Steps between C-alpha positions, in 0.01 A plus 500: 500500500405494867607787724753397763545657848874548525735629771530824310122547494502427876779752566317773309168417674652516847727801447230708327264490798394852589575461869588245768134400552470417130822305514357299792189418297709398200728282705200314634285483186745455215626155438874453505683468172765237465774731622807442715390396849849570630492866390518740796576802282156552348299494825760727670469749211123498545539573874727794422279624219195525721651587840823697471294824522186358657571284804134439572412136438861391439466216753193362323666526162815327628292225659315442174827491306687257728203261521420510125565172319649695209822534698475190722869414466617850582321543833807506726694736278194719449437528875865598551481756218176648634659530846801680352280725281367709786153499342347293778521624863734293713214416737315328214789289363419202716155487342669420164700209633225350718313302229833347397624391842403151586478363851792288604395139556430423861696230671245253619757280665453529879763246587800607701 
């Protein structure tokens, strides 16, 4: 029987990181399991786990979480939850939303 990478394995792998730097490596290097891409709870729990008592690097962690494809359908809710969490300094919150804000289409019509 072949071993299968499941959402539970992924949760354990991410939440058992020794520190935020290890979490960053795991987020980048571990492939995503077929979890719930609309789940904002798991990434928010990871942010709290690694940054409630250690604010250093919280912005980087939050940016990795909101841009990770594992939770691609939860981005808006996750950004709002991160903003409300107090883990990321207010001055850095615009950094989280920036990759998700698209330019408005320009009006090329110059007729009056």
